[in-house]
C-alpha positions as CSV (number, residue, x, y, z in Angstrom):
1,M,70.7,-60.4,240.1
2,T,67.8,-61.3,242.4
3,S,64.3,-62.2,241.2
4,Q,61.2,-63.6,242.7
5,T,58.2,-65.3,241.1
6,S,55.0,-66.0,242.9
7,T,51.5,-67.2,242.3
8,T,48.5,-65.3,243.8
9,T,45.6,-67.5,242.9
10,P,42.7,-68.6,245.2
11,A,43.7,-71.5,247.5
12,A,41.4,-73.9,245.6
13,A,43.3,-73.2,242.3
14,Q,46.7,-73.5,243.8
15,G,48.9,-76.6,243.5
16,S,49.1,-79.3,246.2
17,H,52.7,-78.2,247.2
18,M,54.4,-74.9,247.9
19,W,58.0,-74.6,246.8
20,V,60.9,-72.2,247.3
21,L,64.2,-72.5,245.4
22,T,67.3,-70.4,245.5
23,L,70.0,-70.8,242.9
24,E,73.4,-69.0,242.9
25,V,76.3,-68.7,240.5
26,P,79.0,-67.6,242.9
27,G,80.2,-64.1,242.3
28,R,77.8,-63.7,239.4
29,G,74.2,-63.8,240.6
30,M,71.5,-65.4,242.6
31,T,67.7,-65.9,242.1
32,T,65.0,-67.0,244.6
33,Q,61.7,-68.1,243.2
34,Y,58.6,-69.6,244.8
35,G,55.1,-70.8,243.9
36,T,52.7,-73.8,244.0
37,W,52.6,-76.9,241.9
38,T,50.9,-80.3,241.9
39,P,53.7,-82.8,240.9
40,P,52.7,-85.8,238.8
41,T,51.7,-89.0,240.6
42,G,54.7,-90.9,241.7
43,A,57.1,-87.9,241.5
44,T,59.9,-87.8,244.0
45,R,61.4,-84.7,245.7
46,C,64.4,-85.1,243.4
47,D,62.1,-85.1,240.3
48,V,60.5,-81.9,241.5
49,L,63.8,-80.2,242.2
50,V,65.1,-81.1,238.8
51,A,61.9,-79.9,237.1
52,L,62.0,-76.6,239.0
53,Q,65.6,-76.0,238.3
54,G,64.8,-76.5,234.6
55,H,61.9,-74.1,234.9
56,I,64.2,-71.4,236.4
57,V,67.0,-72.0,233.9
58,A,64.5,-71.6,231.0
59,Q,63.7,-68.2,232.4
60,H,67.3,-67.3,233.4
61,P,69.8,-69.2,231.2
62,E,72.7,-67.7,233.1
63,M,71.7,-70.0,236.0
64,S,72.4,-73.2,234.1
65,S,75.6,-73.9,236.1
66,A,74.1,-72.6,239.4
67,N,74.4,-74.2,242.8
68,T,71.3,-75.0,244.8
69,V,71.5,-72.8,247.9
70,F,68.0,-73.6,249.3
71,F,65.1,-75.9,248.3
72,S,61.8,-76.4,250.2
73,L,58.9,-78.4,249.1
74,E,55.9,-78.7,251.5
75,P,52.3,-79.6,251.3
76,N,50.3,-76.5,250.5
77,Q,47.9,-76.7,253.4
78,L,47.8,-75.5,257.0
């Protein structure tokens, strides 16, 4: 299983950060999702990773024991 989620809103309405997260349950499935988000004030990269993993697992419960294969969190500006 491979899936992707994206946001396609105007730049002014997007979050402060762009993220990409790939999770894999070896031999059973993989999902890559991405989007934008404005983390709460004081949030750490770890806080964001855990929140995004929870978001994905809520959509795909079979990913609850998945390994994180890739995670990127960058400011959403050029």
